[in-house]
C-alpha positions as CSV (number, residue, x, y, z in Angstrom):
1,M,19.9,-100.3,-19.0
2,A,21.9,-101.0,-15.8
3,D,20.8,-99.0,-12.6
4,L,23.1,-96.1,-11.4
5,N,24.4,-96.2,-8.0
6,E,24.6,-93.1,-5.8
7,H,28.1,-92.1,-6.5
8,E,27.9,-92.6,-10.3
9,F,24.8,-90.2,-10.4
10,A,26.4,-87.5,-8.3
11,S,29.5,-87.4,-10.4
12,P,32.3,-84.8,-9.9
13,L,31.2,-82.8,-13.0
14,R,27.6,-82.5,-11.9
15,S,28.7,-81.4,-8.5
16,K,30.7,-78.7,-9.9
17,I,28.0,-77.4,-12.1
18,L,25.5,-77.2,-9.2
19,A,28.0,-75.5,-7.0
20,G,28.8,-73.1,-9.6
21,G,25.0,-72.3,-10.1
22,I,24.5,-71.8,-6.5
23,I,27.5,-69.3,-6.2
24,F,26.4,-67.5,-9.4
25,V,23.0,-67.0,-8.0
26,F,24.5,-65.9,-4.7
27,L,26.8,-63.4,-6.3
28,G,23.8,-62.0,-8.4
29,F,22.0,-61.4,-5.1
30,L,25.2,-59.8,-3.6
31,V,25.7,-57.5,-6.6
32,R,21.9,-56.5,-6.5
33,F,22.3,-55.9,-2.7
34,V,25.3,-53.7,-3.2
35,Q,23.5,-51.7,-5.9
36,L,20.5,-51.1,-3.8
37,Q,22.1,-50.6,-0.5
38,I,25.2,-48.7,-1.5
39,V,25.1,-47.3,-5.0
40,E,21.3,-46.4,-5.2
41,G,20.8,-46.4,-1.5
42,P,20.4,-42.7,-0.9
43,T,18.2,-42.1,-3.9
44,L,15.8,-44.9,-3.1
45,S,15.7,-43.9,0.7
46,G,14.8,-40.2,-0.2
47,A,12.1,-41.6,-2.6
48,A,10.7,-43.9,0.1
49,I,10.7,-40.9,2.5
50,E,9.0,-38.7,0.0
51,Q,6.5,-41.1,-0.8
52,G,5.5,-41.4,2.8
53,L,5.6,-37.7,3.4
54,K,3.7,-34.8,2.0
55,R,5.1,-31.3,2.1
56,I,2.2,-28.9,2.6
57,E,2.7,-25.2,1.6
58,Q,1.5,-22.6,4.1
59,I,0.6,-19.4,2.2
60,P,1.6,-16.4,4.3
61,V,-0.9,-13.6,5.0
62,R,-0.7,-10.8,2.5
63,G,0.2,-7.5,4.2
64,T,-2.7,-5.0,5.3
65,L,-3.0,-1.6,3.7
66,Y,-3.6,1.4,5.8
67,D,-4.5,5.0,4.8
68,R,-2.5,8.0,6.1
69,R,-4.6,8.2,9.4
70,G,-4.0,4.6,10.2
71,R,-7.4,3.2,8.9
72,V,-7.5,-0.1,7.2
73,V,-8.0,0.0,3.4
74,A,-7.5,-3.6,2.4
75,A,-6.8,-6.6,4.7
76,S,-6.4,-10.4,4.1
77,V,-9.1,-12.7,5.5
78,P,-9.1,-16.5,5.6
79,S,-10.1,-18.4,2.4
80,F,-10.2,-22.1,1.5
81,S,-9.5,-23.7,-1.7
82,V,-9.9,-27.3,-3.0
83,A,-6.5,-28.7,-4.0
84,V,-5.6,-31.7,-5.8
85,T,-2.0,-33.7,-5.5
86,R,-1.4,-35.6,-8.7
87,Q,0.6,-38.2,-6.8
88,D,-2.4,-39.3,-4.9
89,F,-5.3,-38.3,-7.3
90,D,-6.2,-40.7,-10.2
91,P,-8.7,-38.8,-12.2
92,Y,-9.6,-42.0,-14.1
93,R,-10.4,-44.0,-11.0
94,K,-14.1,-44.9,-10.8
95,Q,-16.3,-42.4,-9.1
96,T,-13.5,-40.2,-7.9
97,L,-13.5,-37.5,-10.7
98,P,-17.3,-37.5,-11.1
99,L,-17.7,-37.1,-7.3
100,L,-15.4,-34.3,-7.2
101,A,-17.0,-32.5,-10.1
102,Q,-20.5,-33.1,-8.6
103,L,-19.4,-31.5,-5.3
104,L,-18.0,-28.6,-6.9
105,G,-20.9,-28.3,-9.4
106,V,-18.8,-28.2,-12.5
107,D,-17.9,-30.5,-15.4
108,T,-15.2,-33.1,-15.2
109,S,-13.4,-31.4,-18.0
110,F,-13.0,-28.3,-15.7
111,I,-11.0,-30.2,-13.1
112,I,-9.0,-32.0,-15.9
113,D,-8.0,-28.6,-17.4
114,K,-7.0,-27.2,-13.9
115,I,-4.9,-30.4,-13.3
116,S,-3.2,-30.2,-16.7
117,Q,-2.5,-26.5,-16.3
118,G,-0.6,-27.0,-13.0
119,G,0.5,-30.6,-13.3
120,F,3.6,-30.1,-15.3
121,Y,5.4,-28.7,-12.2
122,T,5.5,-31.7,-9.9
123,R,3.3,-34.6,-8.9
124,F,3.8,-33.7,-5.3
125,Q,2.6,-30.1,-5.4
126,P,-1.1,-29.5,-4.6
127,I,-3.1,-27.9,-7.6
128,K,-5.8,-25.5,-6.7
129,V,-8.8,-26.4,-8.6
130,W,-11.5,-24.4,-6.8
131,R,-10.8,-21.1,-4.9
132,D,-12.8,-19.5,-2.2
133,A,-14.8,-22.6,-1.4
134,D,-17.9,-22.2,0.7
135,A,-18.9,-24.0,3.8
136,R,-21.1,-26.5,1.9
137,I,-18.2,-27.5,-0.4
138,I,-15.9,-27.8,2.4
139,A,-18.2,-29.9,4.5
140,E,-19.0,-32.4,1.6
141,I,-15.4,-32.8,0.7
142,E,-14.4,-33.7,4.3
143,E,-17.5,-36.0,4.5
144,N,-16.1,-37.9,1.4
145,H,-12.5,-37.5,2.3
146,D,-12.0,-41.5,1.9
147,K,-13.4,-41.5,-1.4
148,L,-11.4,-38.5,-2.7
149,P,-7.6,-39.6,-2.2
150,G,-5.3,-36.7,-3.1
151,V,-8.0,-34.0,-2.6
152,D,-7.4,-31.5,0.3
153,I,-8.9,-28.2,1.7
154,V,-6.0,-25.8,1.9
155,T,-6.0,-22.4,3.8
156,E,-4.9,-19.2,2.1
157,S,-6.1,-15.7,2.2
158,K,-7.9,-13.2,0.0
159,R,-8.2,-9.5,-0.1
160,E,-11.2,-7.8,1.6
161,Y,-11.7,-4.1,1.0
162,V,-13.2,-2.6,4.2
163,A,-13.0,1.1,3.4
164,P,-15.7,2.9,1.5
165,V,-13.6,3.7,-1.7
166,R,-12.8,1.7,-4.8
167,A,-9.4,3.0,-5.6
168,S,-9.2,0.4,-8.2
169,H,-6.3,1.8,-10.3
170,L,-4.3,2.9,-7.1
171,L,-4.4,-0.3,-5.2
172,G,-4.6,-2.7,-8.2
173,Y,-5.6,-6.4,-7.8
174,T,-4.1,-9.8,-7.3
175,K,-5.0,-12.8,-9.3
176,E,-3.9,-16.3,-9.9
177,I,-0.5,-16.5,-11.6
178,S,-0.7,-17.5,-15.4
179,Q,1.6,-19.7,-17.4
180,A,2.8,-16.5,-19.2
181,M,3.9,-15.1,-15.9
182,L,5.7,-18.1,-14.8
183,D,7.5,-18.1,-18.0
184,K,8.7,-14.6,-17.4
185,L,9.9,-15.5,-13.9
186,E,11.7,-18.7,-15.0
187,D,15.1,-17.3,-14.9
188,T,14.7,-15.1,-11.9
189,P,15.1,-15.7,-8.2
190,D,11.3,-15.8,-8.0
191,S,11.1,-18.9,-10.3
192,D,11.1,-21.3,-7.1
193,Y,8.7,-19.2,-5.2
194,Y,5.6,-19.1,-7.4
195,H,3.8,-22.3,-8.4
196,P,0.6,-22.7,-10.5
197,G,-2.3,-21.8,-8.5
198,D,-0.4,-19.1,-6.5
199,V,-1.9,-15.6,-6.2
200,I,0.3,-12.6,-7.4
201,G,-0.1,-8.9,-7.5
202,T,-0.9,-8.0,-11.0
203,T,-1.7,-4.3,-11.4
204,G,-1.3,-1.0,-9.2
205,L,0.3,-0.9,-5.9
206,E,-0.2,-4.8,-5.3
207,Q,2.1,-5.4,-8.3
208,V,4.8,-2.9,-7.5
209,H,5.1,-3.8,-3.8
210,E,4.5,-7.6,-4.5
211,K,7.7,-8.5,-2.7
212,D,6.8,-6.6,0.4
213,L,3.2,-7.7,0.5
214,R,3.5,-11.4,-0.2
215,G,5.7,-12.6,2.6
216,V,7.6,-15.8,2.7
217,K,6.0,-19.2,2.3
218,G,6.2,-21.9,5.1
219,Y,6.1,-25.6,4.7
220,D,4.7,-28.4,6.9
221,F,5.9,-31.9,6.6
222,V,3.4,-34.6,7.5
223,A,3.3,-38.4,7.3
224,V,0.7,-40.0,4.8
225,D,-0.6,-43.4,4.2
226,A,-0.8,-45.4,0.9
227,K,-3.8,-43.4,-0.2
228,G,-2.1,-40.1,0.6
229,Q,-4.2,-39.3,3.6
230,R,-2.6,-37.4,6.4
231,Q,-1.6,-39.4,9.4
232,S,0.6,-37.4,11.7
233,R,3.2,-34.5,11.7
234,L,6.8,-35.4,11.0
235,N,8.9,-35.1,14.1
236,Q,6.0,-33.5,16.1
237,G,6.4,-30.4,13.6
238,R,10.1,-29.8,14.5
239,T,11.1,-30.0,10.9
240,D,8.5,-27.6,9.6
241,V,9.6,-24.4,7.9
242,P,7.6,-21.4,9.4
243,G,6.3,-18.8,7.1
244,V,6.7,-15.0,7.3
245,D,3.5,-13.1,6.9
246,G,3.6,-10.1,4.4
247,E,4.8,-6.5,5.3
248,S,1.8,-4.2,5.9
249,I,2.0,-0.7,4.0
250,Q,0.7,2.6,5.2
251,L,-0.5,4.6,2.2
252,G,-0.4,8.4,1.8
253,M,-4.0,8.2,0.7
254,D,-6.8,9.8,2.6
255,I,-9.9,7.5,2.5
256,D,-12.2,10.5,3.0
257,L,-10.6,12.6,0.2
258,Q,-10.4,9.5,-2.1
259,E,-14.2,8.7,-1.6
260,Y,-15.3,12.3,-2.2
261,A,-13.0,12.5,-5.4
262,E,-14.7,9.2,-6.6
263,Q,-18.1,10.7,-6.0
264,L,-17.5,13.9,-7.7
265,L,-16.0,12.3,-10.8
266,D,-18.5,9.5,-10.9
267,P,-20.7,11.1,-13.5
268,Y,-17.8,11.6,-16.0
269,H,-14.8,9.9,-17.7
270,G,-11.5,11.3,-16.4
271,A,-8.9,11.4,-13.7
272,I,-8.1,13.2,-10.4
273,V,-4.6,13.1,-8.9
274,A,-4.1,14.9,-5.4
275,I,-0.6,14.8,-4.0
276,D,0.9,16.2,-0.8
277,P,3.7,18.5,-2.3
278,R,5.8,18.3,0.8
279,N,6.6,14.7,0.4
280,G,5.0,13.3,-2.8
281,D,2.3,11.2,-1.0
282,I,-0.5,10.6,-3.4
283,L,-3.6,11.7,-1.2
284,A,-6.1,10.5,-3.8
285,L,-6.0,9.0,-7.2
286,V,-9.2,8.2,-9.2
287,S,-9.8,7.1,-12.8
288,K,-13.4,6.8,-14.2
289,P,-14.9,4.6,-15.1
290,D,-13.4,2.1,-12.6
291,F,-14.4,-1.3,-11.4
292,D,-15.0,-3.3,-8.3
293,L,-11.9,-4.8,-6.9
294,D,-14.0,-7.6,-5.2
295,L,-14.3,-9.0,-8.6
296,F,-10.8,-10.2,-8.4
297,S,-10.8,-11.2,-4.9
298,G,-11.3,-14.9,-4.4
299,K,-12.8,-16.8,-7.4
300,T,-13.3,-14.9,-10.6
301,T,-15.2,-16.6,-13.5
302,K,-14.1,-16.3,-17.1
303,Q,-17.4,-14.5,-17.9
304,E,-17.0,-11.9,-15.2
305,Y,-13.5,-11.2,-16.3
306,Q,-14.5,-10.8,-19.9
307,E,-17.4,-8.5,-19.1
308,V,-15.0,-6.1,-17.6
309,M,-12.4,-6.6,-20.2
310,L,-14.9,-6.1,-23.1
311,D,-16.7,-3.1,-21.5
312,P,-16.8,-0.3,-24.0
313,S,-16.0,2.3,-21.3
314,H,-12.6,0.7,-20.6
315,P,-12.8,0.5,-16.8
316,L,-9.4,-1.4,-16.5
317,Y,-7.8,1.6,-18.3
318,N,-5.9,3.9,-15.7
319,R,-6.6,7.4,-17.2
320,A,-4.5,8.8,-14.4
321,L,-1.2,7.2,-15.6
322,Q,-1.8,5.7,-19.0
323,T,-3.5,8.4,-21.0
324,R,-1.9,10.9,-23.3
325,Y,-4.0,14.1,-23.5
326,P,-3.0,17.5,-24.8
327,P,-2.6,19.7,-21.8
328,G,-4.2,22.7,-23.3
329,S,-3.6,26.1,-21.7
330,T,-2.1,24.5,-18.5
331,W,1.0,24.4,-20.8
332,K,1.4,28.1,-20.8
333,L,2.8,27.9,-17.3
334,M,5.9,25.9,-18.6
335,M,6.0,28.1,-21.8
336,A,6.1,31.3,-19.7
337,A,9.0,29.8,-17.5
338,A,10.9,28.6,-20.4
339,C,10.7,31.9,-22.3
340,L,11.8,34.0,-19.2
341,T,14.7,31.6,-18.3
342,T,16.1,31.5,-21.8
343,K,15.7,35.4,-22.1
344,T,13.6,34.9,-25.1
345,I,11.5,37.8,-23.8
346,P,12.1,40.2,-20.9
347,F,10.2,40.2,-17.8
348,D,8.4,43.4,-18.9
349,F,7.5,42.1,-22.2
350,K,4.1,43.0,-23.7
351,L,2.0,42.1,-26.8
352,T,-1.2,43.2,-28.2
353,C,-3.9,40.5,-28.7
354,P,-6.4,41.2,-31.5
355,G,-8.2,37.9,-30.7
356,S,-6.6,35.8,-33.6
357,F,-3.1,35.0,-35.0
358,T,-2.5,34.4,-38.5
359,Y,0.6,32.6,-39.8
360,G,0.8,31.8,-43.5
361,N,-2.6,31.0,-44.6
362,H,-4.1,29.8,-41.5
363,T,-5.7,32.0,-38.8
364,Y,-5.7,30.7,-35.2
365,H,-8.5,32.3,-33.0
366,D,-8.5,33.1,-29.3
367,D,-11.5,33.1,-27.1
368,A,-11.5,36.9,-26.7
369,V,-9.7,40.1,-27.6
370,H,-7.4,40.6,-24.7
371,G,-5.7,43.8,-25.8
372,V,-2.3,44.6,-24.5
373,V,-1.0,41.8,-22.2
374,D,2.1,41.0,-20.3
375,I,3.4,37.6,-19.0
376,H,1.2,37.9,-15.9
377,Q,-2.0,38.7,-17.7
378,S,-1.3,36.1,-20.4
379,I,-1.5,33.4,-17.7
380,V,-4.4,35.0,-15.7
381,R,-6.6,35.6,-18.7
382,S,-5.1,32.6,-20.7
383,C,-4.2,34.5,-23.8
384,D,-3.6,32.1,-26.8
385,V,-2.2,34.7,-29.1
386,F,0.6,35.4,-26.7
387,Y,1.8,31.9,-26.7
388,Y,1.3,31.5,-30.5
389,H,4.1,34.2,-30.7
390,M,6.1,32.4,-27.8
391,I,6.6,29.1,-29.5
392,L,7.9,30.6,-32.6
393,K,10.4,32.7,-30.6
394,L,11.3,29.8,-28.2
395,G,11.4,26.9,-30.7
396,I,10.3,23.5,-30.1
397,D,13.7,22.2,-29.0
398,S,13.9,24.6,-26.1
399,M,10.2,23.8,-25.4
400,Y,11.1,20.2,-25.2
401,K,14.1,20.8,-23.0
402,Y,12.1,22.6,-20.5
403,A,9.2,20.2,-20.7
404,R,11.7,17.5,-19.7
405,E,12.9,19.7,-16.8
406,F,9.3,19.7,-15.5
407,G,9.0,15.9,-15.7
408,F,7.1,15.6,-18.9
409,D,8.1,13.0,-21.6
410,Q,9.1,10.6,-18.8
411,V,7.5,8.4,-16.3
412,T,7.2,10.1,-12.7
413,G,8.2,6.6,-11.3
414,A,5.0,6.3,-9.1
415,D,4.8,3.0,-7.5
416,I,1.6,2.2,-9.3
417,G,2.9,0.6,-12.3
418,H,2.1,0.5,-16.1
419,E,2.8,4.2,-16.3
420,G,2.8,6.1,-19.6
421,S,5.5,8.7,-20.4
422,G,3.5,11.0,-22.6
423,F,5.1,12.6,-25.7
424,I,6.7,15.9,-26.2
425,P,7.9,16.8,-29.9
426,N,11.2,18.3,-30.9
427,T,12.9,18.7,-34.3
428,Q,14.1,15.1,-34.5
429,R,10.6,13.6,-33.5
430,M,8.7,16.1,-35.9
431,N,11.0,14.8,-38.8
432,K,10.0,11.1,-38.0
433,L,6.3,12.1,-37.6
434,Y,6.3,14.1,-40.9
435,P,8.9,12.4,-43.2
436,R,7.5,14.4,-46.1
437,G,8.4,17.6,-44.5
438,W,6.9,20.1,-42.0
439,T,6.9,23.8,-41.5
440,L,6.5,26.2,-38.5
441,G,2.8,26.3,-39.1
442,Y,2.8,22.7,-37.7
443,V,4.1,23.9,-34.2
444,V,2.1,27.0,-33.6
445,S,-0.5,25.3,-31.7
446,Q,2.0,23.6,-29.6
447,G,2.4,26.9,-27.8
448,I,-1.0,26.5,-26.1
449,G,-0.5,22.6,-25.5
450,Q,-2.0,21.3,-28.5
451,G,-0.9,19.4,-31.6
452,E,1.5,16.6,-30.9
453,I,1.9,17.3,-27.3
454,G,0.6,14.6,-24.9
455,V,0.8,14.3,-21.0
456,T,-0.5,12.2,-18.1
457,P,-2.7,13.5,-15.2
458,I,-0.1,12.3,-12.7
459,Q,2.6,14.4,-14.7
460,Q,0.3,17.3,-14.4
461,A,-0.1,16.8,-10.6
462,A,3.7,16.3,-10.1
463,Y,3.9,19.6,-12.2
464,M,1.8,21.3,-9.6
465,C,3.9,20.1,-6.8
466,T,6.9,21.8,-8.6
467,W,5.1,25.1,-8.6
468,A,4.0,24.6,-5.0
469,N,7.5,23.9,-3.9
470,H,9.0,26.8,-5.5
471,G,10.9,24.8,-8.1
472,M,11.4,21.5,-6.3
473,W,10.1,18.4,-8.2
474,V,9.1,15.5,-5.9
475,Q,8.3,12.1,-7.1
476,P,4.7,10.8,-6.4
477,H,4.3,7.6,-4.5
478,A,1.5,5.8,-3.1
479,A,3.3,4.0,-0.2
480,H,4.5,6.1,2.6
481,R,5.8,3.6,5.1
482,I,6.4,-0.3,5.1
483,Y,6.2,-2.2,8.2
484,N,9.6,-4.0,8.8
485,V,8.7,-7.4,10.6
486,Q,12.4,-7.9,11.6
487,S,12.8,-4.6,13.4
488,G,9.1,-4.0,14.3
489,K,9.3,-0.5,13.0
490,W,7.9,1.3,10.1
491,D,10.3,2.3,7.5
492,T,9.7,5.4,5.3
493,V,9.7,4.8,1.6
494,A,12.5,6.6,-0.1
495,Y,11.5,8.9,-3.2
496,K,13.3,11.2,-5.6
497,T,13.5,14.9,-5.5
498,R,15.3,17.4,-7.9
499,R,15.4,21.1,-8.1
500,I,14.5,22.3,-11.7
501,K,16.9,24.6,-13.5
502,V,14.5,27.7,-13.5
503,P,15.6,30.8,-11.5
504,D,13.6,31.5,-8.4
505,S,12.5,34.9,-9.9
506,V,10.9,33.2,-12.8
507,I,9.1,30.7,-10.5
508,E,7.7,33.5,-8.4
509,V,6.3,35.4,-11.5
510,V,4.4,32.3,-12.6
511,R,3.3,31.5,-9.1
512,R,1.9,34.9,-8.7
513,A,0.1,34.5,-12.0
514,M,-1.4,31.4,-11.0
515,L,-2.9,33.0,-7.9
516,G,-4.2,35.7,-10.3
517,V,-6.1,33.0,-12.2
518,T,-8.4,32.4,-9.2
519,T,-8.4,35.8,-7.7
520,E,-8.1,38.7,-10.2
521,P,-10.7,40.2,-12.6
522,G,-10.7,38.5,-15.8
523,G,-9.2,35.1,-14.2
524,T,-10.3,32.0,-15.9
525,G,-10.4,29.9,-12.6
526,H,-12.8,31.9,-10.2
527,A,-14.8,28.7,-9.8
528,A,-11.9,27.5,-7.8
529,Q,-12.1,30.1,-5.1
530,I,-13.3,28.8,-1.7
531,P,-16.1,31.1,-0.6
532,N,-15.7,33.0,2.7
533,S,-12.3,31.5,3.3
534,T,-8.9,32.9,3.8
535,I,-7.5,29.9,1.8
536,Q,-6.0,31.0,-1.4
537,V,-5.9,28.6,-4.3
538,A,-3.5,28.9,-7.2
539,G,-4.0,27.2,-10.4
540,K,-4.4,27.1,-14.2
541,T,-7.4,26.1,-16.4
542,G,-7.0,24.3,-19.7
543,T,-9.3,23.5,-22.3
544,A,-7.8,20.9,-24.8
545,Q,-9.2,20.4,-28.2
546,N,-10.4,16.9,-29.2
547,P,-10.9,15.8,-32.7
548,H,-13.2,13.1,-31.6
549,G,-15.7,15.0,-29.6
550,K,-16.2,17.8,-27.0
551,D,-13.0,19.5,-25.6
552,H,-11.4,18.1,-22.5
553,A,-11.6,20.3,-19.2
554,W,-8.3,20.5,-17.2
555,F,-7.7,22.3,-13.8
556,D,-4.3,22.2,-12.2
557,C,-3.8,23.8,-8.7
558,F,-2.3,23.8,-5.3
559,A,-3.4,25.3,-2.0
560,P,-2.8,27.2,0.4
561,F,-0.8,29.4,-1.7
562,D,1.8,30.3,1.0
563,H,2.0,26.9,2.5
564,P,0.9,24.2,0.2
565,R,-0.5,21.1,1.5
566,I,-2.1,19.7,-1.5
567,A,-1.5,19.8,-5.3
568,M,-4.0,18.6,-7.7
569,C,-4.9,17.8,-11.3
570,V,-8.5,17.4,-12.3
571,L,-9.3,16.1,-15.9
572,V,-12.8,15.6,-17.2
573,E,-13.0,14.2,-20.8
574,N,-15.4,15.8,-23.3
575,A,-16.8,18.3,-20.8
576,G,-15.9,21.6,-22.3
577,F,-14.2,24.4,-20.5
578,G,-11.8,23.6,-17.5
579,G,-12.8,26.7,-15.5
580,A,-16.5,25.8,-15.7
581,V,-16.2,22.0,-15.1
582,S,-12.9,20.9,-13.3
583,A,-12.2,23.9,-11.3
584,P,-15.4,23.6,-9.0
585,I,-14.4,19.9,-8.6
586,A,-11.1,21.0,-7.4
587,R,-12.4,23.7,-5.0
588,K,-14.8,21.1,-3.2
589,L,-11.9,18.5,-2.8
590,I,-9.4,21.3,-1.4
591,E,-11.9,22.7,0.9
592,Y,-12.9,19.2,2.3
593,Y,-9.2,18.4,2.7
594,L,-8.2,21.4,4.4
595,T,-11.2,22.5,6.4
596,G,-13.4,19.3,6.8
597,V,-16.4,21.0,5.1
598,R,-17.9,18.8,2.6
599,E,-20.2,20.7,0.2
600,D,-21.8,17.4,-1.2
601,P,-23.6,14.8,1.1
602,P,-21.9,11.3,1.1
603,P,-23.6,8.9,-1.3
604,S,-26.3,6.7,0.1
605,I,-25.3,3.7,-2.3
606,L,-21.8,2.4,-1.7
607,P,-19.6,1.4,-4.5
608,N,-18.3,-1.7,-3.0
609,T,-18.5,-4.6,-0.6
610,P,-21.0,-5.4,2.2
611,A,-18.2,-4.5,4.6
612,Y,-18.3,-0.9,3.1
613,E,-22.1,-0.7,3.8
614,A,-21.7,-1.5,7.5
615,L,-18.7,0.9,7.8
616,K,-20.9,3.6,6.0
617,A,-23.9,3.0,8.0
618,Q,-21.9,3.5,11.1
619,K,-20.3,6.6,9.8
620,Y,-23.3,8.3,8.2
621,G,-26.3,6.7,9.5
622,L,-28.8,4.0,8.2
623,G,-31.1,6.5,6.5
624,S,-31.1,7.7,3.0
625,T,-28.9,10.5,2.0
626,P,-28.9,13.6,4.2
627,K,-30.8,16.4,2.7
628,I,-28.2,19.0,3.5
629,V,-26.2,21.5,1.2
630,K,-23.2,21.6,3.6
631,T,-21.9,18.9,5.9
632,N,-19.0,19.6,8.4
633,T,-17.5,16.2,8.8
634,A,-14.6,17.2,11.0
635,A,-14.5,20.0,13.4
636,Q,-10.7,20.1,13.2
637,P,-9.3,18.9,9.8
638,Q,-6.6,16.1,10.2
639,T,-4.6,15.9,7.1
640,D,-1.1,15.0,8.4
641,L,0.0,11.5,8.7
642,K,-0.8,9.4,11.7
643,P,1.1,6.2,12.4
644,A,-0.8,2.9,11.5
645,P,-1.0,0.4,14.2
646,S,1.8,-2.1,14.1
647,P,0.8,-5.5,13.0
648,V,1.3,-8.1,15.7
649,P,2.7,-11.3,14.1
650,A,0.7,-14.4,14.9
651,K,3.8,-16.4,15.4
652,P,7.6,-15.9,15.9
653,Q,9.0,-14.6,12.6
654,P,12.2,-16.0,11.4
655,K,14.8,-13.8,9.7
656,R,14.1,-13.1,6.1
657,H,16.7,-14.4,3.8
658,A,16.6,-11.6,1.3
659,Q,16.4,-7.9,2.0
660,R,13.5,-6.0,0.7
661,E,14.2,-4.5,-2.8
662,V,14.2,-0.6,-2.9
663,W,12.8,0.5,-6.1
664,M,13.9,4.2,-5.8
665,D,17.3,5.2,-6.8
666,D,17.4,8.1,-4.2
667,R,17.8,6.6,-0.7
668,K,16.6,9.9,1.0
669,R,14.5,9.2,3.9
670,N,11.7,11.7,4.8
671,G,9.8,11.2,8.0
């Protein structure tokens, strides 16, 4: 074959093909360049920045809780958690997962489960796999930091209870938010606030005032290397978003009264609710059995939680708000007011009590033959026969109407949450309960607060406030003031009040009878009198029949009679007569609150944390329980509110983006 010269090899056709190929490749590069720089530029640029940056969430300090005298009840202290960022942490990398599990003292499956539970949210959001880490864990993780990419120690806070009280059901507790809670918040403004691993108020005041106490999260932006390790702050911290610490709350609770109430009720199952009738402040709220709030502060194991949940005494059950007990003879106050207001009976009505009442083929027995009694004596001596007659005259629909007027069959709206409404029967409800029919014989016992009637202790305490206030119902509430970080002032919490539709003359008749319960011969509440004192206690005993055991003992009261400063309900389950068991407890608490004289010495064993022990040791001495009968703990009783110290912000506080939600309808302010 003949040799081709240079011109014959580089023919025009071959030159055109080569040039076309070069142009095609160039156009391909040009199109890809345009796509990367113009079309996808912003997206890729953001991804690059995000890959080189880490947003560190700063959890605000939860607001402090003070009592009515400005003493700290619950505060937040620093706590450290081990967090994993999925973007940087490879659980299948050799030694990474086993090393972390070894340092934490857990199985590798525990860490994988934690990551799986929180990992759906985002690869860049730190997931807390171990809360409340001790110094050993922190030191070992920092020492092995290079071997644990994506593992960090994050700072948050946990509750520390520094007052010598439990107040478990009043304060409530916080815990790590569950997936079920996150699902409920999905379509709410809070859906962007909470992430897996966050702590949220779950019960009690902590839950109801969550938005006040939690604060606003802050964010720090830091540059990281290829292993996700922190290198420097972005723009020297100028782009960081500062957080806002939670708002502190001053409670109406008196620590000393709460502690004494817990001590007196400790041997029993039951509840005590004490309220300042002048403004609805809850002075003390006890439900026994209770539990240690420290259990839910920091790290709570599944076993610890199950032990409380499965406890047969049901310590998590709030007997002050969630129960439904028959009120017994305390119901007679409402019955008397309803009968007089509706003119079912005149003010001078009298009736002979032979000691029993027969209706149809059933006889209802009283505890004594009271003879001729009027409305006053029917309350003082607690005559059942009188009110067997009254319910048949009044009727259950009128009883239902006036029970609602006094706040029964509805929640009080106390800012403690999970409140029951009780149950008051009427014709419609009786028809549903007994679809096969019922007669008036079914309702006779309702006249003395038995049968289908059910009330809660907090309703009974509000009931007492109404009598103390001459017919003004006031809403119970745990929080008295909330510290506004913007204004630097304490805002008084709003609450509802309303005047019940009962004439003043009727109110006065019943109030005088309540005073007679504790002062007159034959009164059932003599055990509530304070010896050698001018303080007059007005109240009513109640002994509610219990088909499952001994009767429940009630005592409802207020004092002093002329200028009431405390209203109270004491309920002791399965304890017998209210006048014998509950009335003495009420007397001790009233005397202590109004005079400072404590009949029983303080306990030597504290119910809560080591911080309590130090506080108690300082207050009552380091020895055993003082062997005394009477202890005067205050020369001058101090029952009125004292302003709590204003929290000092640790750093400048930016303006909050959302106003604090007010949970009450009535915006009335009462200083």
